[in-house]
C-alpha positions as CSV (number, residue, x, y, z in Angstrom):
1,X,56.6,15.6,89.8
2,X,58.1,13.7,86.8
3,X,56.9,15.3,83.6
4,X,58.6,12.7,81.4
5,X,56.1,10.1,82.8
6,X,53.4,12.1,81.0
7,X,54.9,11.5,77.5
8,X,57.4,9.2,75.8
9,X,60.3,9.4,73.5
10,X,58.2,8.6,70.4
11,X,56.0,11.6,71.2
12,X,58.9,14.0,71.1
13,X,59.4,15.0,67.5
14,X,62.5,16.9,66.4
15,X,63.1,18.7,63.1
16,X,59.5,18.7,62.1
17,X,59.0,20.1,58.6
18,X,55.5,21.4,59.0
19,X,55.0,25.0,57.8
20,X,51.6,25.8,59.4
21,X,49.8,25.5,62.7
22,X,47.3,23.0,61.2
23,X,50.1,20.8,60.0
24,X,51.9,20.8,63.3
25,X,48.8,20.0,65.3
26,X,47.8,17.2,62.8
27,X,51.3,15.6,63.1
28,X,51.2,15.6,66.9
29,X,47.6,14.2,66.9
30,X,48.8,11.5,64.5
31,X,51.6,10.7,66.9
32,X,49.2,10.4,69.9
33,X,46.9,8.2,67.9
34,X,49.7,6.0,66.6
35,X,50.8,5.3,70.2
36,X,47.2,4.4,71.3
37,X,46.3,7.4,73.4
38,X,43.3,8.3,71.3
39,X,40.1,6.4,70.4
40,X,39.4,8.8,67.6
41,X,42.0,10.9,65.8
42,X,39.4,13.2,64.2
43,X,37.4,13.8,67.3
44,X,40.4,15.0,69.3
45,X,41.7,17.0,66.4
46,X,38.3,18.8,66.2
47,X,38.5,19.5,69.9
48,X,41.9,21.1,69.6
49,X,40.9,23.2,66.6
50,X,37.8,24.4,68.4
51,X,39.9,25.4,71.3
52,X,42.2,27.4,69.0
53,X,39.3,29.6,68.1
54,X,38.8,30.7,71.8
55,X,42.1,32.4,72.5
56,X,45.7,32.3,71.2
57,X,47.8,29.3,72.2
58,X,51.0,30.8,70.9
59,X,52.9,32.5,73.8
60,X,56.3,34.1,73.4
61,X,60.0,32.9,73.2
62,X,59.1,30.6,70.4
63,X,56.6,28.6,72.4
64,X,53.0,27.4,71.6
65,X,50.8,25.2,73.8
66,X,47.7,24.0,71.9
67,X,45.5,21.7,73.9
68,X,42.1,20.0,73.8
69,X,39.8,18.2,76.2
70,X,37.9,15.3,74.6
71,X,36.3,11.9,75.3
72,X,38.6,10.5,72.6
73,X,41.6,10.9,74.9
74,X,42.2,7.7,77.0
75,X,44.5,9.3,79.5
76,X,46.2,12.7,80.0
77,X,49.4,13.0,77.9
78,X,51.4,15.5,75.9
79,X,53.3,15.4,72.7
80,X,56.1,17.8,71.6
81,X,57.3,19.1,68.2
82,X,60.5,21.1,67.7
83,X,60.2,22.7,64.3
84,X,62.9,22.9,61.6
85,X,61.6,26.3,60.5
86,X,59.8,28.8,62.7
87,X,56.1,29.6,62.1
88,X,55.5,33.3,62.3
89,X,51.7,33.4,61.8
90,X,50.7,31.3,64.8
91,X,48.3,33.5,66.8
92,X,50.2,34.4,69.9
93,X,49.8,36.6,73.0
94,X,53.0,38.2,71.8
95,X,52.4,39.2,68.1
96,X,56.1,38.9,67.3
97,X,56.3,35.3,68.6
98,X,57.9,32.9,66.0
99,X,56.9,29.4,67.1
100,X,59.7,26.9,67.3
101,X,58.6,24.5,70.1
102,X,55.0,23.2,70.4
103,X,53.5,21.2,73.2
104,X,50.1,19.5,72.5
105,X,48.3,18.7,75.7
106,X,45.6,16.0,75.5
107,X,43.1,15.9,78.4
108,X,40.3,13.3,78.9
109,X,36.9,15.1,79.1
110,X,35.8,13.6,82.4
111,X,39.2,13.5,84.2
112,X,39.6,15.9,87.1
113,X,41.6,16.0,90.3
114,X,44.0,13.4,89.0
115,X,47.8,13.2,89.2
116,X,48.0,13.5,85.5
117,X,46.3,16.9,85.5
118,X,48.5,18.1,88.3
119,X,51.5,17.2,86.2
120,X,50.2,19.0,83.2
121,X,49.5,22.0,85.4
122,X,53.1,21.8,86.5
123,X,54.3,21.8,82.9
124,X,52.2,24.9,82.1
125,X,53.7,26.7,85.1
126,X,57.3,25.7,84.3
127,X,56.9,27.1,80.8
128,X,56.6,30.6,82.3
129,X,60.3,30.4,83.3
130,X,62.6,31.7,80.7
131,X,65.7,29.7,81.8
132,X,63.7,26.5,81.7
133,X,62.4,27.3,78.2
134,X,66.0,27.9,77.0
135,X,67.2,24.6,78.4
136,X,64.5,22.5,76.7
137,X,64.9,24.5,73.5
138,X,68.6,23.6,73.4
139,X,68.1,19.9,74.0
140,X,70.3,17.9,71.6
141,X,67.9,14.9,71.2
142,X,64.5,13.6,72.3
143,X,66.3,11.7,75.2
144,X,68.0,14.9,76.3
145,X,64.8,16.8,76.0
146,X,63.0,14.3,78.4
147,X,65.9,14.7,80.8
148,X,65.7,18.5,80.8
149,X,61.9,18.4,81.4
150,X,62.3,17.5,85.1
151,X,65.3,19.7,85.9
152,X,64.5,21.8,89.0
153,X,63.7,25.5,88.6
154,X,65.6,28.0,90.8
155,X,63.3,29.4,93.5
156,X,63.5,33.0,94.8
157,X,65.1,33.2,98.3
158,X,64.1,35.3,101.3
159,X,60.9,36.9,102.5
160,X,59.6,39.9,100.6
161,X,57.6,42.8,101.9
162,X,54.4,43.6,100.1
163,X,52.5,46.9,100.2
164,X,49.3,45.7,98.5
165,X,47.4,42.4,98.1
166,X,45.6,41.5,94.9
167,X,43.5,38.3,94.5
168,X,43.1,36.8,91.1
169,X,40.9,34.1,89.6
170,X,42.2,32.4,86.4
171,X,40.1,30.1,84.2
172,X,40.2,29.0,80.6
173,X,37.9,26.9,78.5
174,X,39.8,23.6,79.0
175,X,41.1,24.5,82.5
176,X,44.7,23.5,81.9
177,X,47.4,25.5,80.1
178,X,46.2,29.2,80.2
179,X,44.6,28.8,83.7
180,X,48.0,28.0,85.3
181,X,50.2,30.1,83.0
182,X,48.1,33.2,83.7
183,X,48.3,32.6,87.4
184,X,52.1,32.2,87.3
185,X,52.4,35.4,85.2
186,X,50.4,37.4,87.7
187,X,52.2,36.1,90.7
188,X,55.6,36.7,89.1
189,X,54.7,40.2,88.1
190,X,53.4,40.9,91.6
191,X,56.7,39.9,93.1
192,X,58.5,42.2,90.9
193,X,56.2,45.1,91.7
194,X,56.1,44.5,95.5
195,X,52.4,43.4,95.3
196,X,51.2,40.2,96.8
197,X,49.2,38.4,94.2
198,X,47.3,35.2,95.2
199,X,45.6,33.2,92.5
200,X,42.7,30.9,92.6
201,X,42.8,28.4,89.7
202,X,39.4,27.3,88.4
203,X,40.5,24.5,86.0
204,X,40.0,20.9,85.1
205,X,41.0,20.0,88.7
206,X,38.1,22.1,90.0
207,X,38.9,25.1,92.3
208,X,42.5,25.1,93.5
209,X,43.9,27.5,96.1
210,X,40.4,28.9,96.9
211,X,40.3,32.4,98.3
212,X,39.0,32.4,101.9
213,X,36.9,35.0,103.6
214,X,39.8,36.6,105.5
215,X,42.0,36.9,102.4
216,X,39.1,38.5,100.5
217,X,38.5,41.0,103.4
218,X,42.1,42.1,103.3
219,X,42.4,42.3,99.5
220,X,42.9,45.7,97.9
221,X,41.7,44.5,94.4
222,X,40.5,41.5,92.4
223,X,41.5,40.3,89.0
224,X,39.2,38.0,87.0
225,X,41.4,36.6,84.2
226,X,38.9,34.2,82.7
227,X,37.5,33.0,79.4
228,X,34.4,31.5,81.2
229,X,32.2,32.9,83.9
230,X,34.1,32.5,87.2
231,X,32.5,30.6,90.0
232,X,31.7,32.3,93.2
233,X,32.2,35.8,92.0
234,X,29.7,37.1,94.5
235,X,32.2,36.4,97.3
236,X,34.0,39.6,96.3
237,X,31.0,42.0,96.6
238,X,32.1,45.5,97.1
239,X,35.7,44.9,96.0
240,X,37.2,46.8,93.1
241,X,38.1,44.6,90.2
242,X,39.3,44.3,86.6
243,X,38.1,41.7,84.1
244,X,40.3,40.4,81.3
245,X,40.8,37.5,79.0
246,X,42.9,34.6,80.5
247,X,45.7,35.1,78.0
248,X,46.2,38.8,78.8
249,X,48.4,38.3,81.9
250,X,50.9,36.5,79.7
251,X,51.8,39.7,78.0
252,X,50.5,42.5,80.3
253,X,50.5,41.2,83.8
254,X,52.0,44.3,85.4
255,X,49.6,46.6,83.6
256,X,46.6,44.5,84.7
257,X,47.8,44.6,88.4
258,X,48.2,48.4,88.1
259,X,44.7,48.7,86.6
260,X,43.2,46.7,89.4
261,X,44.7,49.0,92.0
262,X,44.4,52.4,90.3
263,X,41.9,52.2,87.5
264,X,39.4,49.3,88.1
265,X,36.5,48.4,85.9
266,X,34.2,48.9,88.9
267,X,33.1,47.2,92.1
268,X,31.7,43.7,92.3
269,X,28.0,43.7,93.0
270,X,25.8,41.0,94.4
271,X,24.2,40.7,91.0
272,X,27.4,39.8,89.2
273,X,26.9,39.7,85.5
274,X,28.4,37.7,82.7
275,X,28.3,40.7,80.5
276,X,31.1,42.2,82.5
277,X,33.4,39.6,81.0
278,X,35.6,40.9,78.3
279,X,34.6,38.4,75.7
280,X,30.9,39.4,76.2
281,X,31.4,43.1,77.0
282,X,30.5,45.2,74.0
283,X,31.0,42.2,71.9
284,X,29.5,41.2,68.7
285,X,25.7,41.1,69.1
286,X,25.2,38.1,66.9
287,X,27.9,36.2,68.7
288,X,26.3,37.0,72.0
289,X,22.9,35.8,70.8
290,X,24.4,32.6,69.4
291,X,26.1,31.9,72.7
292,X,22.8,32.5,74.5
293,X,21.0,30.1,72.2
294,X,23.6,27.4,72.8
295,X,23.3,27.9,76.5
296,X,19.5,27.5,76.3
297,X,19.8,24.4,74.1
298,X,22.3,22.7,76.5
299,X,19.8,23.1,79.4
300,X,16.8,22.1,77.2
301,X,18.3,18.8,75.9
302,X,17.9,16.9,79.2
303,X,14.2,17.9,79.3
304,X,13.7,16.5,75.8
305,X,15.6,13.3,76.7
306,X,13.6,12.8,79.9
307,X,10.2,13.5,78.2
308,X,11.0,11.2,75.3
309,X,12.2,8.4,77.6
310,X,8.9,8.5,79.6
311,X,6.7,8.5,76.5
312,X,8.9,5.9,74.8
313,X,8.6,3.5,77.8
314,X,4.8,4.0,77.8
315,X,4.5,3.4,74.1
316,X,6.7,0.3,74.1
317,X,4.9,-1.1,77.1
318,X,1.6,-0.6,75.4
319,X,2.7,-2.2,72.1
320,X,2.2,-5.9,73.0
321,X,-1.4,-5.1,74.0
322,X,-2.2,-3.1,70.8
323,X,-2.8,0.1,72.8
324,X,0.0,2.3,71.5
325,X,-2.3,4.9,70.0
326,X,-4.9,4.9,72.8
327,X,-2.9,4.5,76.0
328,X,-3.2,8.2,76.5
329,X,-7.0,8.0,76.6
330,X,-8.4,9.0,80.1
331,X,-10.2,5.7,80.4
332,X,-6.9,4.0,81.2
333,X,-6.4,6.2,84.2
334,X,-8.9,4.1,86.2
335,X,-8.4,0.8,84.3
336,X,-8.6,-2.4,86.3
337,X,-5.2,-3.4,85.0
338,X,-2.6,-1.6,87.1
339,X,0.0,-1.9,84.3
340,X,-2.3,0.1,81.9
341,X,-2.7,2.8,84.6
342,X,1.1,3.2,85.0
343,X,1.6,3.2,81.2
344,X,-1.1,5.8,80.8
345,X,0.4,8.2,83.4
346,X,3.9,7.7,82.1
347,X,2.7,8.8,78.7
348,X,1.0,11.8,80.2
349,X,4.1,12.5,82.3
350,X,6.2,12.6,79.2
351,X,3.8,15.0,77.6
352,X,3.9,17.2,80.7
353,X,7.7,17.3,80.7
354,X,7.7,18.3,77.0
355,X,5.6,21.3,78.0
356,X,8.5,22.6,80.0
357,X,11.0,22.3,77.1
358,X,10.5,25.9,76.0
359,X,10.2,27.5,79.5
360,X,13.6,25.9,80.3
361,X,15.1,27.1,77.0
362,X,13.7,30.6,77.4
363,X,15.0,30.9,81.0
364,X,18.5,29.9,80.2
365,X,18.7,32.0,77.0
366,X,17.8,35.0,79.2
367,X,20.2,33.8,81.9
368,X,23.1,33.7,79.4
369,X,22.4,37.3,78.4
370,X,21.5,38.9,81.8
371,X,22.6,36.3,84.4
372,X,20.1,35.5,87.2
373,X,18.1,38.6,86.7
374,X,16.8,37.3,83.4
375,X,15.7,33.8,84.5
376,X,12.1,34.6,85.6
377,X,11.0,36.6,82.6
378,X,12.8,34.2,80.2
379,X,10.9,31.3,81.8
380,X,7.6,33.1,81.5
381,X,8.4,33.8,77.8
382,X,8.9,30.0,77.3
383,X,5.6,29.4,79.1
384,X,3.9,31.5,76.5
385,X,5.8,29.8,73.7
386,X,4.6,26.4,75.0
387,X,1.0,27.6,75.0
388,X,0.5,26.9,78.7
389,X,-1.4,30.2,79.0
390,X,-4.1,29.0,76.8
391,X,-4.8,26.2,79.2
392,X,-5.0,28.5,82.2
393,X,-7.0,31.1,80.4
394,X,-9.5,28.5,79.1
395,X,-8.8,29.2,75.5
396,X,-9.5,26.2,73.3
397,X,-7.7,25.8,70.0
398,X,-5.0,28.3,70.9
399,X,-1.9,28.0,68.7
400,X,1.5,28.1,70.6
401,X,4.2,30.1,69.0
402,X,6.7,27.2,69.5
403,X,10.4,27.5,69.1
404,X,10.2,30.8,67.2
405,X,8.2,32.3,70.1
406,X,10.7,30.8,72.7
407,X,13.6,32.3,70.8
408,X,12.1,35.8,70.5
409,X,10.6,36.0,74.0
410,X,13.7,34.5,75.7
411,X,16.1,36.9,73.9
412,X,13.8,39.9,74.7
413,X,13.6,38.9,78.3
414,X,17.3,38.7,78.6
415,X,18.1,42.0,77.0
416,X,15.3,43.8,78.9
417,X,16.6,42.4,82.2
418,X,20.2,43.3,81.3
419,X,19.2,46.8,80.3
420,X,17.3,47.3,83.6
421,X,20.2,45.9,85.7
422,X,22.7,48.2,84.0
423,X,20.6,51.4,84.0
424,X,18.7,51.3,87.3
425,X,20.8,52.8,90.1
426,X,19.6,52.6,93.7
427,X,21.0,53.6,97.0
428,X,22.7,50.9,99.1
429,X,19.6,50.5,101.4
430,X,17.3,49.9,98.4
431,X,19.7,47.8,96.4
432,X,17.9,44.5,97.2
433,X,14.7,45.8,95.6
434,X,16.3,45.8,92.1
435,X,16.7,42.0,91.6
436,X,13.8,41.0,93.8
437,X,11.1,43.4,92.7
438,X,11.9,46.0,90.0
439,X,13.6,43.8,87.3
440,X,11.2,40.9,87.6
441,X,8.1,43.1,87.6
442,X,9.1,45.2,84.6
443,X,10.6,42.4,82.5
444,X,7.7,40.0,83.1
445,X,5.2,42.7,82.3
446,X,7.1,43.5,79.1
447,X,7.0,39.9,78.0
448,X,3.3,39.7,78.7
449,X,2.5,42.7,76.5
450,X,4.9,41.5,73.8
451,X,3.2,38.1,73.7
452,X,-0.3,39.5,74.0
453,X,0.0,42.2,71.3
454,X,2.6,40.8,68.9
455,X,3.6,37.1,69.3
456,X,0.2,35.5,69.7
457,X,-1.6,37.7,67.1
458,X,1.2,37.2,64.6
459,X,1.3,33.4,64.9
460,X,-2.5,33.2,65.1
461,X,-2.8,35.2,61.9
462,X,0.0,33.1,60.3
463,X,-2.0,30.0,61.2
464,X,-5.1,31.3,59.6
465,X,-3.3,32.4,56.5
466,X,-1.8,29.0,56.1
467,X,-5.1,27.3,56.5
468,X,-6.5,29.3,53.6
469,X,-3.4,28.6,51.5
470,X,-3.6,24.8,52.0
471,X,-7.3,24.7,51.4
472,X,-6.9,26.7,48.2
473,X,-4.3,24.2,47.0
474,X,-6.7,21.2,47.2
475,X,-7.3,21.2,43.5
476,X,-3.7,21.8,42.5
477,X,-2.9,18.1,42.1
478,X,-1.6,15.3,44.3
479,X,2.1,16.2,44.0
480,X,1.7,19.9,44.7
481,X,-0.7,19.3,47.6
482,X,1.8,16.7,49.0
483,X,4.6,19.2,48.7
484,X,2.7,21.9,50.5
485,X,1.5,19.6,53.4
486,X,5.0,18.0,53.8
487,X,6.8,21.3,53.7
488,X,4.6,23.1,56.2
489,X,4.6,20.0,58.5
490,X,8.4,19.9,58.6
491,X,8.8,23.7,59.0
492,X,8.6,24.1,62.7
493,X,8.2,20.6,64.2
494,X,5.0,20.9,66.3
495,X,4.7,24.7,66.0
496,X,1.9,26.8,64.7
497,X,2.6,26.2,61.0
498,X,2.9,22.4,61.6
499,X,-0.4,22.4,63.5
500,X,-2.2,24.3,60.8
501,X,-1.0,21.8,58.2
502,X,-2.1,19.0,60.5
503,X,-5.6,20.3,61.0
504,X,-6.1,20.7,57.2
505,X,-4.5,17.4,56.3
506,X,-6.6,15.4,58.9
507,X,-9.8,17.1,57.7
508,X,-9.0,16.2,54.1
509,X,-8.4,12.6,55.2
510,X,-11.5,12.4,57.3
511,X,-13.6,13.4,54.3
512,X,-11.7,10.9,52.1
513,X,-10.5,13.7,49.9
514,X,-6.7,13.2,50.3
515,X,-4.7,10.7,52.3
516,X,-2.3,11.6,55.2
517,X,0.7,10.2,53.5
518,X,2.8,13.4,53.1
519,X,1.8,14.5,56.6
520,X,2.9,11.4,58.5
521,X,6.1,11.1,56.5
522,X,7.0,14.7,57.2
523,X,6.6,14.2,60.9
524,X,9.2,11.5,61.1
525,X,11.7,12.3,58.3
526,X,13.4,15.4,60.0
527,X,14.1,13.9,63.4
528,X,15.3,10.6,62.0
529,X,17.4,12.4,59.3
530,X,19.1,14.7,61.8
531,X,19.6,11.9,64.3
532,X,21.2,9.8,61.6
533,X,23.5,12.6,60.6
534,X,25.0,12.8,64.1
535,X,25.8,9.1,63.9
536,X,27.3,8.8,60.4
537,X,29.1,12.2,60.0
538,X,32.5,10.8,61.0
539,X,32.2,8.0,58.5
540,X,31.0,10.3,55.7
541,X,33.6,13.2,56.0
542,X,36.1,11.6,58.3
543,X,35.3,13.8,61.3
544,X,32.6,15.0,63.6
545,X,30.6,18.0,62.4
546,X,28.2,18.2,65.4
547,X,29.3,19.3,68.8
548,X,28.8,17.1,71.9
549,X,25.4,18.7,72.8
550,X,24.0,18.1,69.4
551,X,25.3,14.5,69.3
552,X,23.4,13.8,72.5
553,X,20.3,15.5,71.0
554,X,20.8,13.5,67.8
555,X,20.7,10.1,69.5
556,X,17.5,11.2,71.2
557,X,16.0,12.6,68.0
558,X,16.7,9.4,66.1
559,X,14.9,7.3,68.6
560,X,12.0,9.7,69.1
561,X,11.6,10.0,65.3
562,X,10.6,6.3,65.1
563,X,7.8,6.9,67.6
564,X,6.7,10.1,65.8
565,X,7.9,12.6,68.4
566,X,9.5,15.3,66.3
567,X,10.6,17.6,69.2
568,X,13.9,15.8,69.5
569,X,15.1,17.7,66.4
570,X,14.2,21.1,67.8
571,X,17.8,21.8,69.3
572,X,19.2,21.6,65.7
573,X,16.7,24.2,64.5
574,X,17.4,26.5,67.4
575,X,21.1,26.2,67.0
576,X,21.1,27.0,63.3
577,X,17.7,27.6,61.8
578,X,19.1,29.0,58.5
579,X,20.6,25.6,57.7
580,X,18.2,23.2,59.4
581,X,14.8,24.5,58.4
582,X,15.3,24.6,54.6
583,X,16.9,21.2,54.7
584,X,14.1,19.7,56.7
585,X,11.5,21.2,54.4
586,X,13.2,20.0,51.2
587,X,13.9,16.5,52.7
588,X,10.3,16.1,53.8
589,X,9.0,17.2,50.4
590,X,11.3,14.9,48.5
591,X,10.4,11.9,50.7
592,X,6.7,12.6,50.6
593,X,6.5,13.2,46.8
594,X,8.6,10.0,46.2
595,X,6.2,7.9,48.3
596,X,3.0,9.5,46.8
597,X,4.2,9.1,43.2
598,X,5.2,5.4,43.8
599,X,1.7,4.8,45.2
600,X,2.0,4.8,49.0
601,X,-1.3,5.6,50.8
602,X,-1.8,6.2,54.5
603,X,-5.3,7.3,55.7
604,X,-4.6,7.0,59.4
605,X,-2.9,9.6,61.5
606,X,-0.3,7.1,62.6
607,X,3.2,8.3,61.7
608,X,5.1,6.1,64.3
609,X,6.7,2.8,63.4
610,X,3.7,0.8,64.6
611,X,1.5,2.6,62.0
612,X,3.6,1.6,59.0
613,X,2.0,-1.8,58.5
614,X,-1.3,0.0,57.9
615,X,0.1,1.8,54.9
616,X,-1.1,0.6,51.5
617,X,2.1,-0.2,49.4
618,X,4.3,0.0,52.5
619,X,7.4,-0.8,50.5
620,X,7.1,2.4,48.5
621,X,6.3,4.3,51.7
622,X,9.6,3.1,53.2
623,X,11.4,4.1,50.0
624,X,10.1,7.7,50.4
625,X,11.1,7.7,54.0
626,X,14.6,6.5,53.3
627,X,15.0,9.1,50.5
628,X,13.9,12.0,52.7
629,X,16.0,10.8,55.7
630,X,19.2,10.4,53.6
631,X,18.8,13.8,52.0
632,X,18.5,15.5,55.4
633,X,21.4,13.5,56.8
634,X,23.9,14.0,54.0
635,X,22.9,17.7,53.3
636,X,23.4,18.5,57.0
637,X,26.8,16.7,57.1
638,X,28.2,18.2,53.9
639,X,27.0,21.8,54.6
640,X,28.2,21.8,58.2
641,X,31.5,20.2,57.1
642,X,32.0,23.0,54.5
643,X,31.3,25.6,57.1
644,X,33.9,24.1,59.5
645,X,36.5,23.9,56.8
646,X,35.9,27.5,55.9
647,X,36.3,28.6,59.5
648,X,39.5,26.6,59.9
649,X,41.0,28.0,56.8
């Protein structure tokens, strides 16, 4: 393989004067962008910085290999910087490493199984050879450096006898550098110890050198050197194993092999668990919970997108006929016009899909905590949060607990299932009862009692308390009442507090006491504001402040906001409620008060775009909308940007 084909002379920088990791990475990203390998310099830089937070990219012998996978990369490439002065505070697997030579690997997000990735894998493996490192370190010029890149590495001759066989799986977040370097380190250490080490790489190319059944049967031990949950771990059931971070073999390969043979972490069971992974095991509880929420959101977003798409098609299809706000009426289920029938059921179908948003979220929050044993009880918790039990129990007017309930019940389901899986010990003959009967029975029953005695009563009582509070505020003036209705509407986006505010506001409007202006504005301002933030962030602060999942959710939220479906913004609230909820409330209040003071009046419960022409003084209504949307967009961007900069510093 010709490594020099994966770079070019202008990407090999000698005598770089940068004095910090950030400066080095920025200079290499700038070089890649200047040569046209990146569509967005800031997007790729953010991907590299985020990868830096996962595990050290500094190695030893003066070497560092930062890398990032991003849609901003047009094709796989690497850039090199040889520094004038060593950097001694670059986080490295060898704490005494003083970084002199830096390779920055750029990988397209959707590229797998390509020649480019094979070559980058080859580079990662070569950098484990000390002689090779010395040669490229001593290169006299960029031209000489490129020539040395492809110099052959001496291979060990002769057959070697092995007394033991250890199988390993290596996997890192991006699936390039550490995945292959850890594999090479383990294999090299094994040869020196007289232990056959065979590695399966689970990287950007998919699974390479997959362990077969015969190899697994003959293996004496298994090593999982991974920063992500390894695929197919159940293949090794009954085998003793050790679990470690992917960077550990780069400094302690021999010790890890010894541990796997003589002092393993345990034996692999059929119910393999993510919590056995080192980064999860006995980790920070808040970090574990945050990771679980992120997992739940990533699986929930497609549900929101699908539901919004179905309802959006129905509403847009009904718009030319003036049926936007009544296409859901049951009379259109049997209408003589087949188009109306289809649009009616599409609208209902979208609403049905939305009902499964919280069950999916709860299931995968629990899954992230307890693996497969938590899925059932997490799903049931989400069912309660969505209020589906009220339908089946025949309870009219029941108030679903919404995303707060899904969060609490999903987390509880996960930790109960995890506790049961860890603590219940059964004989081999009865082992199958644990995942199939005992854990589901106890965890689901626990969720039932938690919801029945705590969640539903608390949120029901909160709803009643809120009703009384809003009713008591009727005589407090238009501005104060507008602020209360807008703030409570924006608080939980369709949850119990929102519904309580809606019931009171609609009642006041029906009696011609107070218009629905603050209510309808507060429904659309948060989703449009959050969606807009994901679109303009890179123009406002020069970089992305939302990750890929939230950018997808943002596009959906923006579109759904215009048709008054606020659920598109829920992923933002679940990911970071401490930031999102206060900003939503303040933005909705500012927008609503602005419109009310300027004289906008809306008596109809029509917050979607097709209801705007019915507003009295629609110009001032739109001014209030824009003010609230811009506040939410800019507040989110600047606060999240400040948090990112603080983390990076």
